[in-house]
N, C-alpha and C positions, 0 to 999 in steps of 0.2 A: 391501455397503453401497449397494445399488441403490435405496434409497428416494428418491423425488422430493423435492427441496428440501434434501437432506443431502449434504455433501461431506466429504472428509477435509481437515483443516487442521492445520498445525503449531502446537502450543501451547508457548510459551516459559514454563517454570515459574519462572524467576528464579534458582533454584539447582538444580544438578544437570542431568541431561539433560532436554531437552524431550520431547514426545511427539506422535504423530499422533493426533488425536481426531476423532470424528464430530461435525460441527457443522451446524446449520441455517443456511443462507445466506438472508438477507432482502434485499429491494431496497436498504435503507439500507446494509447491509454490503457489498453489491455495488458501490454507488456509491463507498464509501470505498476499496475494493480497486482499483477501476478507476482512480480518481484517483491513488492511490499508484503503481500500475503505470505509468501514463503518465509520472509524474515519474521513476521509477526507470529506465524504458527510455530516457528522454532523457538523464538524468545519466550513465548508463553508456556512452553513445555520443558524448557531446559533449566535444570537446577542452577547451573552457573549463572545464566542470565537473570534468573529470578532472585539470586542473591545479590544482585547489583554489580556483577562482574562481567557484564556483556562485552566490554572491551577486551577481556582476556579470553573470551570464548572463541575457539578456532573455527567454529561453524558460523556463528553470528556475524562476524566481521565480513567474510566474503559475501554473505547474503545481503548485508547492508550496502556493501560496495556495488553489488549488482543492482540494487534498487536505485542508488545514486546515479549509476551509469544510465539506467533506463530513463530516469528523469531528465538527465542532460540530453539524451538523444531525442527526447520528446519536445525539446525547445526549438 
């Protein structure tokens, strides 16, 4: 799968096992994934977020908002 612009991605099928599929990654998709990854990286290492208080975390909320904005611009 060495074609430029294509990567392997996990596809959640909704029922049954998911699958790894070949997908073309665009700039828009990359922005959404980057924003989500920033939020995920923070929330898994932040003690406030891990205690279940992510809504009170002053770092997590702006990261989540950036992720939501990236998703909206991808539509």
